[in-house]
LOMILUM-351126 format. One record per residue: residue in three letters; x, y, z of N, C-alpha, C in turn. Coordinates in steps of 0.02 Angstrom, whole numbers, plus 50000, padded with zeros to 5 digits. Last residue first. Example, Ala and Ser with C-alpha at 12.3 -4.5 7.8 and 13.67 -1.06 7.14 Angstrom:
% LOMILUM-351126
SER506424988850354506844994750357506455000250394 ALA506604971650390506154977550390506604983550390 
//
This chain:
% LOMILUM-351126
UNK501014864349325500624858149325499894859449340 UNK501574877549215501404874849281500954868749276 UNK502784875149085502104876849105501944873749173 UNK504004870149053503984876849081503294878849105 UNK503784858148994504154858049057504114864849091 UNK503204860548872502764858348927503124858648994 UNK503684875448788503844868648808503424866748871 UNK502404884748706502934884348756503084876948770 UNK501334885448621501984883948591502554883748641 UNK500424898248697500414892448653501114891548624 UNK499874903848853500404903948803500394897448762 UNK498974906948950498734903648888499254903648833 UNK499704912849054499244907349067499064903449005 UNK500414923448998500774917849029500324911749037 UNK499344931348954499864929248907500254923348934 UNK498674933849072498344929749020498844927248969 UNK499664941549138499404935349167499104930849113 UNK499824952449050500394948049065500154941349093 UNK498534957849054498814955548991499394950749002 UNK498444961149191497984956349161498244953549096 UNK499474970649199499504964649240499044959249211 UNK498984980349110499624977049096499684970549136 UNK497804984149177497774981249110498414977549093 UNK498364989349296497904983649298497844980249230 UNK499115000049245499454994649282499014988349285 UNK498105008049190498625005249147498964999349181 UNK497415011449307497075007649254497585004349208 UNK498425018849373498155012749403497815008449350 UNK498595029549282499155025249299498915018549328 UNK497345035549286497585032649223498155027849236 UNK497365039649421496855034949398497075031549332 UNK498415048849420498475042749460497975037549438 UNK497845058649333498475055349317498555048749355 UNK496725062549407496635059449341497265055649321 UNK497375068149518496945062249527496825058749461 UNK498035079049458498425073849493498005067449500 UNK496935086349412497415083649364497835078149395 UNK496355089749534495965085849486496435082649435 UNK497345097549590497205091049620496785086649574 UNK497295108649498497905104849509497755097949537 UNK495985113249517496185110549451496825106549457 UNK496075117649652495605112349632495795109149565 UNK497135127949643497215121749680496715116249661 UNK497875137649545497195134949544497215128049577 UNK498995145949520498815143849588498075141849593 UNK499475147649397498935152249417498675150649487 UNK500445137649399500655144549387500105149549406 UNK499725125749418500195128049469500365135449461 UNK499015124949300498645125249364499095127749420 UNK500095123749211499655129549207499265130349272 UNK500595111349249501015117349257500585123549255 UNK499475103449213499745103349281500155109649294 UNK499365105949077498805107649121499055108049193 UNK500585100749034500445107849024499875110149069 UNK500405087349063500935091049097500805098549092 UNK499405084248972499265083549043499775087449084 UNK500065085648851499525090348867499375090148941 UNK500875074948840501185081348854500665086448874 
//
């Protein structure tokens, strides 16, 4: 919620550099989260233990 407050505050005082810095930080965090989630999902599927052998790729 703090990030939203910074974004709104930057808009209200018309501080363009701070606004774009906040937008870039938000997008960077989103990209990092997406990469971590994709890696976690891939590794979870790749090394799943206890799955039936028929469901695992050859």
